[in-house]
Each structure stands twice: as structure tokens, then as C-alpha cells.
C-alpha positions as CSV (number, residue, x, y, z in Angstrom):
1,X,8.7,-13.9,14.4
2,X,8.3,-10.4,14.3
3,X,11.4,-9.2,13.6
4,X,11.9,-10.8,10.4
5,X,12.5,-8.7,6.8
6,X,9.2,-9.0,6.3
7,X,7.8,-6.8,9.5
8,X,10.6,-3.9,7.9
9,X,8.7,-4.0,4.7
10,X,5.4,-4.0,6.3
11,X,6.2,-1.7,8.5
12,X,7.2,0.6,5.0
13,X,4.0,0.1,3.2
14,X,2.3,0.9,6.6
15,X,3.8,4.4,6.6
16,X,3.7,5.0,2.8
17,X,-0.1,4.0,3.4
18,X,-0.5,6.4,6.4
19,X,2.0,8.2,7.2
20,X,3.2,10.0,4.1
21,X,-0.8,11.2,2.8
22,X,-0.6,13.4,5.3
23,X,3.1,15.2,4.0
24,X,2.5,15.2,0.0
25,X,-0.2,16.3,-1.6
26,X,-2.2,14.4,-4.3
27,X,-2.4,16.6,-7.0
28,X,-2.9,20.7,-7.7
29,X,-5.9,21.6,-9.4
30,X,-7.0,24.0,-11.8
31,X,-7.6,26.4,-8.7
32,X,-3.8,26.2,-7.8
33,X,-4.8,24.3,-4.4
34,X,-3.2,21.3,-3.1
35,X,-5.1,18.0,-2.9
36,X,-4.2,16.1,-0.2
37,X,-5.8,12.3,0.8
38,X,-7.3,13.5,3.7
39,X,-9.6,15.9,1.2
40,X,-11.3,13.1,-0.3
41,X,-13.1,10.5,2.1
42,X,-13.1,7.7,-0.5
43,X,-9.2,8.7,-0.7
44,X,-8.7,8.5,3.1
45,X,-10.5,5.3,3.5
46,X,-8.4,3.4,0.6
47,X,-5.2,4.4,2.1
48,X,-6.0,3.7,5.7
49,X,-7.5,0.0,5.0
50,X,-4.2,-0.6,3.4
51,X,-2.7,0.8,6.7
52,X,-4.6,-1.4,8.7
53,X,-3.9,-4.5,6.7
54,X,-0.3,-3.7,6.7
55,X,-0.7,-3.6,10.5
56,X,-2.7,-6.7,10.9
57,X,-0.4,-8.5,8.7
58,X,2.3,-7.4,10.9
59,X,1.1,-8.8,14.4
60,X,-0.3,-12.4,12.5
61,X,3.7,-14.0,12.5
62,X,2.5,-17.2,13.5
63,X,0.1,-17.4,10.8
64,X,2.2,-17.6,7.6
65,X,-0.2,-18.1,5.0
66,X,-2.6,-15.6,6.5
67,X,0.0,-13.3,6.2
68,X,0.4,-14.0,2.5
69,X,-3.5,-13.7,1.7
70,X,-3.7,-10.1,4.1
71,X,-0.4,-9.1,1.6
72,X,-2.0,-9.9,-1.7
73,X,-5.6,-8.5,-0.5
74,X,-3.4,-5.2,0.1
75,X,-1.9,-5.2,-3.0
76,X,-5.0,-5.6,-5.1
77,X,-6.7,-2.5,-2.5
78,X,-3.1,-0.3,-3.3
79,X,-3.9,-1.2,-7.5
80,X,-7.3,-0.4,-7.1
81,X,-6.1,3.1,-5.4
82,X,-3.4,3.2,-8.1
83,X,-6.5,3.0,-10.8
84,X,-8.3,5.6,-9.5
85,X,-5.7,8.0,-9.4
86,X,-5.0,7.4,-12.8
87,X,-8.6,8.0,-13.7
88,X,-8.9,10.8,-11.9
89,X,-5.6,12.6,-14.2
90,X,-6.3,11.1,-17.3
91,X,-10.1,12.5,-16.9
92,X,-9.6,15.2,-19.7
93,X,-13.8,16.9,-20.2
94,X,-12.6,20.3,-21.3
95,X,-10.4,22.1,-18.2
96,X,-8.9,19.1,-16.3
97,X,-9.7,19.0,-12.3
98,X,-6.0,17.7,-12.2
99,X,-3.4,20.3,-13.1
100,X,-0.2,19.1,-11.9
101,X,0.0,15.9,-10.4
102,X,2.0,15.4,-7.2
103,X,4.5,13.1,-5.7
104,X,1.4,11.9,-3.2
105,X,-0.2,9.7,-6.5
106,X,3.3,7.3,-6.3
107,X,2.4,6.0,-2.8
108,X,0.6,3.2,-3.6
109,X,3.5,2.1,-6.3
110,X,6.1,2.8,-3.7
111,X,3.6,0.5,-1.1
112,X,2.8,-2.4,-3.9
113,X,7.0,-2.8,-3.9
114,X,7.0,-2.8,0.0
115,X,4.0,-5.6,-0.3
116,X,5.2,-7.6,-3.3
117,X,8.8,-7.7,-0.9
118,X,7.1,-8.7,1.9
119,X,5.2,-11.6,0.4
120,X,8.2,-13.4,-1.1
121,X,10.0,-13.2,2.3
122,X,6.9,-15.0,3.9
123,X,7.4,-17.4,1.1
124,X,11.1,-18.0,1.8
125,X,9.9,-18.4,5.4
126,X,7.2,-20.9,4.5
127,X,9.3,-23.1,2.3
128,X,11.9,-23.4,5.2
129,X,9.2,-24.4,7.5
130,X,8.1,-26.7,5.1
131,X,11.6,-28.6,4.6
132,X,12.1,-28.6,8.1
133,X,8.9,-30.4,8.8
134,X,10.1,-32.9,5.3
135,X,13.1,-33.8,7.5
136,X,11.4,-34.9,10.7
């Protein structure tokens, strides 16, 4: 059902992945220009892919197993995005391109936490349905 707690967690992950990338910058480069996720198509694609997976997962509430798998894939996608951000921020060849890190780098972390909580709630629902089927 759509009014479950995992829907709230998935909506939060959707908000972190799709909404806040336009508000918070990722870093400030050496020329003091703020770099947003919309400036690079790879970052934008990964963020919007994560948001799309969250949205699809919200509306596939009748198929809990596929919802759980989509949550796992979304977590992996956010870890890839986080790894790219860490690699980009630790790239120290001479003058680093990343001078000051912004809060936008932490958006995948917040999304991962919401997705883990959503998967935990989905697993709890699945276990409840299996226990009720056992009683019949």
C-alpha cells in the first residue's frame, strides 16, 4: 500500500536525489565558481537515475520483492556516485580542481540512509505477509 513508512523514506530519497541537487552546490573550484550537479551531465544523470528508481519503487508497492531489489540497485547507484565524488575531491595533481567542498557531496549519503531504512521496512512487510500465509 502506498501509505506505508517505506513510501516516506523513498520520497525523502527522491527529494535528495532530484530536488536538492538544484539547491546545494557540490564544490567550489579554484576560480571560486560553485559547481552544481547540473553542470556535469554524468552527475545529473546519476542523480536523476537514482530519483527515477525511487519513483518507480514507490509505485511498485504491490511487488515487494521487486521494490526491494530496486532499492538495492539504487543504493549501489548512490555508492557509485559517492565514490566518484570522493575520487574527484581527492584528486591532488598539482592545484586541485576542488577547492572547497559543498554539502551537495553528502546528498548520496542521505539518500543511502533513506533507502536502507526503506528496504528494512519492505523486508518487515514481506516477513509479515509470509507469516500470515503460513497461518492459512
